[in-house]
SELUMKOL-783621 format. One record per residue (C-alpha): residue number from 0; x, y, z; residue in three letters. Coordinates in steps of 0.25 Angstrom, whole numbers. Layout:
NUM,X,Y,Z,ALA
...
This chain:
0,132,-37,-9,UNK
1,137,-20,-7,UNK
2,135,-13,6,UNK
3,128,1,6,UNK
4,131,9,19,UNK
5,121,21,13,UNK
6,109,12,16,UNK
7,111,12,30,UNK
8,113,26,40,UNK
9,128,29,44,UNK
10,133,24,58,UNK
11,142,33,68,UNK
12,157,31,69,UNK
13,156,24,82,UNK
14,147,12,76,UNK
15,155,9,65,UNK
16,162,-3,74,UNK
17,148,-9,76,UNK
18,143,-7,62,UNK
19,154,-15,56,UNK
20,149,-29,59,UNK
21,136,-28,51,UNK
22,145,-26,37,UNK
23,155,-36,43,UNK
24,145,-47,44,UNK
25,139,-42,29,UNK
26,154,-45,24,UNK
27,155,-58,30,UNK
28,142,-65,26,UNK
29,146,-60,12,UNK
30,135,-50,13,UNK
31,144,-40,7,UNK
32,153,-45,-5,UNK
33,169,-43,-3,UNK
34,175,-51,-14,UNK
35,173,-48,-28,UNK
36,172,-59,-38,UNK
37,187,-58,-44,UNK
38,193,-60,-29,UNK
39,194,-46,-25,UNK
40,188,-38,-14,UNK
41,178,-25,-14,UNK
42,173,-16,-4,UNK
43,158,-19,-2,UNK
44,154,-6,6,UNK
45,161,2,-7,UNK
46,153,-3,-18,UNK
47,152,10,-25,UNK
48,167,10,-27,UNK
49,173,8,-39,UNK
50,184,-1,-34,UNK
51,179,-16,-28,UNK
52,191,-24,-30,UNK
53,201,-24,-18,UNK
54,212,-33,-13,UNK
55,210,-36,2,UNK
56,220,-25,6,UNK
57,213,-15,-2,UNK
58,199,-19,2,UNK
59,206,-20,17,UNK
60,211,-7,17,UNK
61,200,0,10,UNK
62,191,-5,21,UNK
63,200,-1,33,UNK
64,202,15,26,UNK
65,186,15,25,UNK
66,183,12,39,UNK
67,195,20,45,UNK
68,191,31,36,UNK
69,188,46,36,UNK
70,176,53,40,UNK
71,168,53,27,UNK
72,166,39,28,UNK
73,154,34,34,UNK
74,153,27,47,UNK
75,146,15,39,UNK
76,156,14,30,UNK
77,166,13,39,UNK
78,158,2,45,UNK
79,159,-6,34,UNK
80,172,-4,29,UNK
81,176,-8,42,UNK
82,169,-21,41,UNK
83,174,-24,28,UNK
84,189,-23,35,UNK
85,186,-31,47,UNK
86,180,-43,35,UNK
87,193,-41,28,UNK
88,202,-43,40,UNK
89,194,-54,44,UNK
90,187,-62,35,UNK
91,196,-59,24,UNK
92,210,-60,30,UNK
93,212,-71,20,UNK
94,212,-61,9,UNK
95,224,-54,12,UNK
96,232,-68,15,UNK
97,229,-70,1,UNK
98,232,-56,-4,UNK
99,246,-57,1,UNK
100,250,-71,-3,UNK
101,257,-72,-16,UNK
102,247,-81,-27,UNK
103,252,-95,-27,UNK
104,260,-99,-40,UNK
105,251,-104,-51,UNK
106,254,-120,-53,UNK
107,261,-124,-66,UNK
108,251,-130,-77,UNK
109,254,-145,-78,UNK
110,257,-147,-92,UNK
111,258,-163,-91,UNK
112,244,-167,-88,UNK
113,235,-168,-102,UNK
114,223,-160,-100,UNK
115,212,-166,-106,UNK
116,200,-160,-116,UNK
117,186,-164,-116,UNK
118,175,-161,-124,UNK
119,166,-152,-117,UNK
120,155,-151,-114,UNK
121,157,-165,-111,UNK
122,153,-177,-120,UNK
123,157,-191,-121,UNK
124,159,-199,-134,UNK
125,152,-214,-135,UNK
126,157,-221,-148,UNK
127,155,-234,-156,UNK
128,140,-234,-153,UNK
129,133,-246,-161,UNK
130,119,-250,-161,UNK
131,116,-263,-155,UNK
132,109,-271,-165,UNK
133,107,-284,-156,UNK
134,99,-276,-146,UNK
135,94,-264,-157,UNK
136,98,-254,-149,UNK
137,101,-240,-154,UNK
138,115,-235,-147,UNK
139,115,-224,-157,UNK
140,103,-216,-150,UNK
141,105,-205,-142,UNK
142,95,-208,-131,UNK
143,102,-222,-131,UNK
144,116,-216,-124,UNK
145,108,-205,-115,UNK
146,102,-217,-108,UNK
147,114,-225,-109,UNK
148,124,-215,-103,UNK
149,112,-209,-94,UNK
150,120,-211,-81,UNK
151,132,-199,-89,UNK
152,120,-190,-89,UNK
153,124,-186,-105,UNK
154,115,-175,-111,UNK
155,115,-180,-125,UNK
156,122,-190,-134,UNK
157,125,-188,-148,UNK
158,127,-201,-157,UNK
159,136,-199,-170,UNK
160,133,-210,-179,UNK
161,144,-217,-190,UNK
162,137,-223,-200,UNK
163,149,-230,-208,UNK
164,151,-240,-195,UNK
165,137,-238,-188,UNK
166,143,-234,-176,UNK
167,140,-222,-169,UNK
168,147,-211,-159,UNK
169,141,-202,-148,UNK
170,143,-191,-140,UNK
171,139,-191,-126,UNK
172,135,-175,-119,UNK
173,138,-173,-104,UNK
174,134,-160,-96,UNK
175,142,-150,-97,UNK
176,146,-150,-82,UNK
177,155,-157,-73,UNK
178,144,-167,-71,UNK
179,144,-170,-87,UNK
180,159,-171,-85,UNK
181,158,-182,-74,UNK
182,148,-191,-83,UNK
183,157,-189,-95,UNK
184,167,-195,-87,UNK
185,160,-206,-81,UNK
186,154,-209,-95,UNK
187,168,-210,-100,UNK
188,173,-220,-88,UNK
189,161,-229,-92,UNK
190,167,-232,-104,UNK
191,180,-234,-100,UNK
192,175,-243,-89,UNK
193,169,-252,-101,UNK
194,183,-248,-110,UNK
195,175,-242,-120,UNK
196,182,-229,-118,UNK
197,189,-220,-129,UNK
198,202,-228,-126,UNK
199,196,-241,-130,UNK
200,188,-235,-141,UNK
201,202,-231,-147,UNK
202,210,-244,-146,UNK
203,209,-252,-158,UNK
204,199,-264,-160,UNK
205,200,-278,-167,UNK
206,185,-278,-168,UNK
207,173,-271,-169,UNK
208,167,-265,-155,UNK
209,154,-262,-152,UNK
210,157,-256,-137,UNK
211,153,-241,-137,UNK
212,165,-231,-131,UNK
213,163,-219,-124,UNK
214,173,-207,-117,UNK
215,174,-192,-114,UNK
216,176,-185,-127,UNK
217,189,-177,-127,UNK
218,199,-169,-135,UNK
219,201,-181,-143,UNK
220,188,-183,-147,UNK
221,185,-168,-149,UNK
222,197,-168,-160,UNK
223,192,-183,-166,UNK
224,186,-186,-179,UNK
225,172,-189,-181,UNK
226,157,-185,-177,UNK
227,161,-184,-164,UNK
228,173,-175,-165,UNK
229,165,-166,-174,UNK
230,156,-164,-162,UNK
231,165,-160,-152,UNK
232,172,-151,-159,UNK
233,159,-145,-164,UNK
234,151,-146,-149,UNK
235,162,-147,-138,UNK
236,175,-140,-133,UNK
237,189,-146,-129,UNK
238,191,-142,-113,UNK
239,198,-146,-102,UNK
240,191,-149,-89,UNK
241,200,-137,-83,UNK
242,194,-128,-94,UNK
243,181,-132,-90,UNK
244,182,-129,-74,UNK
245,188,-114,-80,UNK
246,178,-110,-87,UNK
247,167,-117,-77,UNK
248,174,-107,-65,UNK
249,175,-96,-76,UNK
250,161,-96,-78,UNK
251,157,-97,-62,UNK
252,165,-86,-60,UNK
253,158,-79,-71,UNK
254,145,-82,-66,UNK
255,149,-78,-51,UNK
256,155,-64,-58,UNK
257,143,-61,-65,UNK
258,134,-66,-53,UNK
259,144,-55,-45,UNK
260,140,-44,-54,UNK
261,126,-47,-55,UNK
262,127,-45,-40,UNK
263,134,-33,-40,UNK
264,123,-27,-49,UNK
265,112,-32,-41,UNK
266,119,-24,-30,UNK
267,121,-12,-37,UNK
268,105,-13,-41,UNK
269,101,-16,-28,UNK
270,109,-4,-23,UNK
271,102,5,-34,UNK
272,90,-1,-31,UNK
273,93,3,-16,UNK
274,95,18,-21,UNK
275,84,18,-28,UNK
276,75,12,-17,UNK
277,80,23,-7,UNK
278,79,35,-19,UNK
279,65,29,-20,UNK
280,62,31,-4,UNK
281,67,45,-3,UNK
282,58,48,-16,UNK
283,47,42,-9,UNK
284,48,50,4,UNK
285,50,63,-3,UNK
286,36,60,-10,UNK
287,31,57,3,UNK
288,37,69,9,UNK
289,32,76,-3,UNK
290,17,70,-2,UNK
291,18,75,12,UNK
292,21,89,8,UNK
293,10,89,-3,UNK
294,1,84,7,UNK
295,4,94,17,UNK
296,3,105,7,UNK
297,-12,99,3,UNK
298,-15,100,18,UNK
299,-10,113,19,UNK
300,-17,118,7,UNK
301,-30,111,11,UNK
302,-29,120,24,UNK
303,-25,132,16,UNK
304,-37,131,8,UNK
305,-46,128,19,UNK
306,-41,141,25,UNK
307,-43,149,12,UNK
308,-56,144,10,UNK
309,-60,148,25,UNK
310,-54,161,22,UNK
311,-62,162,8,UNK
312,-76,160,16,UNK
313,-72,170,27,UNK
314,-69,180,16,UNK
315,-83,176,9,UNK
316,-90,179,22,UNK
317,-82,191,25,UNK
318,-86,197,11,UNK
319,-100,192,13,UNK
320,-101,200,25,UNK
321,-95,211,19,UNK
322,-104,212,8,UNK
323,-116,209,17,UNK
324,-109,222,25,UNK
325,-108,230,11,UNK
326,-123,226,8,UNK
327,-128,232,21,UNK
328,-121,244,20,UNK
329,-126,246,6,UNK
330,-140,242,10,UNK
331,-138,253,22,UNK
332,-135,263,11,UNK
333,-146,260,2,UNK
334,-156,262,12,UNK
335,-148,275,16,UNK
336,-150,279,1,UNK
337,-165,275,1,UNK
338,-167,284,13,UNK
339,-159,294,7,UNK
340,-167,294,-7,UNK
341,-179,294,2,UNK
342,-176,306,6,UNK
343,-173,313,-5,UNK
344,-183,320,-14,UNK
345,-183,320,-28,UNK
346,-183,332,-35,UNK
347,-183,328,-48,UNK
348,-192,316,-54,UNK
349,-180,311,-61,UNK
350,-173,312,-46,UNK
351,-185,303,-40,UNK
352,-186,293,-52,UNK
353,-171,292,-49,UNK
354,-173,291,-35,UNK
355,-183,278,-37,UNK
356,-174,271,-46,UNK
357,-163,272,-33,UNK
358,-173,266,-23,UNK
359,-178,255,-33,UNK
360,-163,252,-35,UNK
361,-159,253,-18,UNK
362,-171,246,-17,UNK
363,-167,234,-25,UNK
364,-153,235,-20,UNK
365,-158,234,-7,UNK
366,-167,223,-8,UNK
367,-155,215,-13,UNK
368,-146,218,-2,UNK
369,-157,215,9,UNK
370,-159,201,1,UNK
371,-144,197,2,UNK
372,-143,202,17,UNK
373,-154,194,20,UNK
374,-148,182,12,UNK
375,-135,184,20,UNK
376,-143,186,35,UNK
377,-151,172,32,UNK
378,-138,165,29,UNK
379,-133,169,41,UNK
380,-144,167,51,UNK
381,-145,152,44,UNK
382,-131,149,48,UNK
383,-133,155,63,UNK
384,-146,148,63,UNK
385,-140,134,59,UNK
386,-131,138,70,UNK
387,-140,141,81,UNK
388,-149,130,78,UNK
389,-137,121,79,UNK
390,-134,126,91,UNK
391,-149,124,96,UNK
392,-151,112,92,UNK
393,-140,108,102,UNK
394,-145,115,112,UNK
395,-157,107,110,UNK
396,-151,95,112,UNK
397,-143,98,124,UNK
398,-158,103,130,UNK
399,-163,89,128,UNK
400,-153,82,132,UNK
401,-154,89,146,UNK
402,-170,88,146,UNK
403,-168,73,142,UNK
404,-157,72,155,UNK
405,-167,79,164,UNK
406,-180,70,159,UNK
407,-171,59,161,UNK
408,-166,64,176,UNK
409,-183,66,178,UNK
410,-185,52,174,UNK
411,-176,46,182,UNK
412,-183,55,194,UNK
413,-196,49,190,UNK
414,-192,35,189,UNK
415,-186,36,203,UNK
416,-200,41,210,UNK
417,-208,32,202,UNK
418,-198,21,209,UNK
419,-200,27,222,UNK
420,-216,27,221,UNK
421,-215,13,217,UNK
422,-208,10,230,UNK
423,-217,17,238,UNK
424,-229,11,231,UNK
425,-223,-4,234,UNK
426,-220,0,248,UNK
427,-233,5,251,UNK
428,-240,-6,246,UNK
429,-233,-15,255,UNK
430,-234,-5,267,UNK
431,-249,-1,265,UNK
432,-263,-6,268,UNK
433,-273,-9,257,UNK
434,-283,-3,268,UNK
435,-275,8,270,UNK
436,-280,20,261,UNK
437,-271,30,262,UNK
438,-260,20,259,UNK
439,-269,17,246,UNK
440,-271,32,243,UNK
441,-255,33,246,UNK
442,-252,23,235,UNK
443,-262,27,224,UNK
444,-256,40,226,UNK
445,-243,34,223,UNK
446,-246,26,213,UNK
447,-253,38,205,UNK
448,-240,46,207,UNK
449,-231,33,201,UNK
450,-241,33,190,UNK
451,-238,47,188,UNK
452,-223,45,189,UNK
453,-224,33,179,UNK
454,-231,42,169,UNK
455,-222,54,170,UNK
456,-210,43,168,UNK
457,-218,37,155,UNK
458,-218,52,151,UNK
459,-203,55,154,UNK
460,-199,43,147,UNK
461,-205,47,135,UNK
462,-202,61,134,UNK
463,-187,54,138,UNK
464,-188,48,125,UNK
465,-192,58,116,UNK
466,-180,65,121,UNK
467,-173,55,120,UNK
468,-176,55,105,UNK
469,-176,70,102,UNK
470,-160,67,111,UNK
471,-157,58,100,UNK
472,-162,64,89,UNK
473,-155,78,94,UNK
474,-141,69,95,UNK
475,-142,63,81,UNK
476,-146,78,76,UNK
477,-132,82,85,UNK
478,-124,70,78,UNK
479,-130,75,64,UNK
480,-126,89,67,UNK
481,-111,86,71,UNK
482,-110,76,58,UNK
483,-114,88,49,UNK
484,-106,97,58,UNK
485,-94,88,56,UNK
486,-96,88,41,UNK
487,-98,101,39,UNK
488,-86,106,48,UNK
489,-76,95,44,UNK
490,-68,103,34,UNK
491,-69,115,42,UNK
492,-66,109,57,UNK
493,-57,97,55,UNK
494,-46,103,62,UNK
495,-42,104,77,UNK
496,-37,118,76,UNK
497,-50,124,80,UNK
498,-59,120,93,UNK
499,-70,111,87,UNK
500,-66,103,75,UNK
501,-68,91,69,UNK
502,-61,79,74,UNK
503,-58,65,67,UNK
504,-62,55,78,UNK
505,-52,42,78,UNK
506,-42,49,67,UNK
507,-28,48,74,UNK
508,-20,60,77,UNK
509,-8,60,68,UNK
510,2,70,75,UNK
511,6,61,86,UNK
512,10,51,74,UNK
513,19,62,67,UNK
514,25,66,79,UNK
515,29,54,83,UNK
516,34,48,69,UNK
517,43,60,69,UNK
518,50,57,82,UNK
519,51,43,73,UNK
520,55,47,59,UNK
521,60,57,49,UNK
522,52,68,47,UNK
523,49,64,32,UNK
524,45,51,38,UNK
525,37,54,50,UNK
526,24,61,43,UNK
527,23,47,36,UNK
528,25,38,47,UNK
529,14,46,56,UNK
530,4,45,42,UNK
531,7,29,42,UNK
532,5,26,57,UNK
533,-7,36,60,UNK
534,-14,29,47,UNK
535,-11,15,51,UNK
536,-17,18,66,UNK
537,-27,25,60,UNK
538,-30,13,50,UNK
539,-29,4,66,UNK
540,-39,12,72,UNK
541,-50,8,61,UNK
542,-48,-7,63,UNK
543,-59,-14,71,UNK
544,-50,-23,78,UNK
545,-42,-12,84,UNK
546,-48,-9,96,UNK
547,-38,-6,108,UNK
548,-51,-4,119,UNK
549,-55,-10,131,UNK
550,-66,-8,139,UNK
551,-64,-3,155,UNK
552,-75,-2,166,UNK
553,-74,12,171,UNK
554,-85,18,182,UNK
555,-93,5,178,UNK
556,-93,10,164,UNK
557,-87,1,153,UNK
558,-76,11,145,UNK
559,-68,9,133,UNK
560,-52,12,134,UNK
561,-41,11,126,UNK
562,-32,-2,127,UNK
563,-19,2,130,UNK
564,-12,-12,130,UNK
565,-17,-14,116,UNK
566,-5,-20,107,UNK
567,-7,-10,95,UNK
568,-9,2,104,UNK
569,3,-1,113,UNK
570,11,-3,101,UNK
571,8,9,96,UNK
572,13,17,108,UNK
573,25,8,111,UNK
574,30,11,95,UNK
575,24,25,93,UNK
576,21,31,107,UNK
577,11,39,114,UNK
578,8,49,106,UNK
579,4,42,94,UNK
580,-4,33,103,UNK
581,-12,42,109,UNK
582,-16,47,96,UNK
583,-21,32,93,UNK
584,-29,32,106,UNK
585,-35,44,103,UNK
586,-40,40,89,UNK
587,-45,26,96,UNK
588,-52,34,106,UNK
589,-59,42,97,UNK
590,-62,31,87,UNK
591,-68,23,99,UNK
592,-75,35,102,UNK
593,-82,40,89,UNK
594,-82,28,79,UNK
595,-79,15,85,UNK
596,-87,7,75,UNK
597,-81,12,64,UNK
598,-66,16,68,UNK
599,-65,26,59,UNK
600,-62,42,60,UNK
601,-76,51,62,UNK
602,-76,67,63,UNK
603,-80,73,75,UNK
604,-82,88,80,UNK
605,-71,92,90,UNK
606,-68,100,102,UNK
607,-53,101,99,UNK
608,-51,111,111,UNK
609,-57,102,121,UNK
610,-53,88,114,UNK
611,-68,83,113,UNK
612,-80,81,104,UNK
613,-85,95,101,UNK
614,-100,99,104,UNK
615,-109,102,94,UNK
616,-111,114,102,UNK
617,-98,117,101,UNK
618,-96,116,87,UNK
619,-109,125,83,UNK
620,-103,136,93,UNK
621,-89,134,85,UNK
622,-97,137,71,UNK
623,-105,146,78,UNK
624,-92,155,84,UNK
625,-86,154,71,UNK
626,-97,159,63,UNK
627,-97,171,72,UNK
628,-82,172,70,UNK
629,-84,173,56,UNK
630,-96,184,58,UNK
631,-87,194,65,UNK
632,-76,191,56,UNK
633,-86,195,44,UNK
634,-90,207,50,UNK
């Protein structure tokens, strides 16, 4: 594993001794590799350098030199090489002793002891195989010997028949590994224990022998004549045990070298992938920046187009006003010319005919100009009439509300008088005498007055109900008018730059998020983080299960207020500060007031100057004032 110091930020000179503990621990645990396969040493912090095979002294000199290096070395490089020097002096101190110690003399080869050659892969030999005629067993079958020699775990048995003396010989094959060697030796020892070894087979015999002999195949069998020797020379090799051990060691070392090279390749590929990942990340950041720039340019272009559209409408109105003035001046000029023509007397018939023709043409032109002027006047009157009608309906609604309040006061007063008369009548019933004529007369008068009051109350309740119905109709008309105004003026007043506009109630103000994120993130990351956080909390406000309100009683009335002990709101205030917390609270209160059931953003006419809901009267006055301003500009 190589170490790249470019992945992290640099450190100061004063932090070198503190930082070196981390790479030193990685060197001790083996996460950073120092030793090469061939026994040399390498610097894991200089993976890009060509020289990666050092002796102990060279690597110690290299690491100490970089640790005390010049000013062009970064603080991280110095800390990493200081950790390597400490590791070499502490954990690899024995490498210094081995480097200084002279090599031990190689032992002289011993030539007196013979080296035994085996046939490899391991095989055993069985001879003098004869079928048992008494029992009828077929001993020349391979499956029989596989079962008979099963405890030595042979992988196969091959039988060679000799037709001349009706005997057979066999080759017993074992595994290539040391377990196979052990099984072959035990196979040979079993025959030696029964005195049926190769030595016993080679002794001269006086009688015909029916015993089966077996042994481990060696060099004399390899060079023997016959089918077994031919088979061994063709399918096997002669090797000593040391040769086999050396080959196994070389194979293992080659595998280790191959795996080490593969690990190095994987590390290089990993570094390339990291580099590509960093490039892709930077490319994505640039794409996001370009997207934000394009979006900002789109918004600016949209505002520019809206401004141009307003300017275009204003110019059209000015041109229309100018044409009206020109039309009026031409009309006056034609009238003047008509009067002048009427005053003049034609001296000749031709002049009179010419004057008549000019009069007819002037009349036609005058008629056309009058019609155009009337149409223009009608259009202006319709606009003003609509505005005045809306204003008049608003005043009528206010008058009805005032009248309803007066009627309600009168009703309450009348009910109090009726209750007072009832009380007096009950008192007189208890105190008076039935024979007292004056008392009876007074009671009759009070009963009649009570009946009149009750009739008046019934009439007033009927009138009150009629007024309530009209008030509801007026409120419905006012709400419909507000909706129409919101829909019609949404593209014009959707801004807080004017005193009267349309505000999206329940929408979180993103300015607080942008200001806070600019203080905590880089300039290129701040808008993205602010947008993500604002969108996240806007989605939280839409969830029905998020209702951080509690009900308190104030002046005998139940009132819903923000629960400041809500876990989400407390975490928001602690993590992101007061400004973002206040922006979320304002949006929560607006949603709870204007759309508590749907919990989505709704548009509303708003008085930005006073920070409250705008009345229809204010909106109409604002529109009427702007129309007057445009008319003054056209004049």
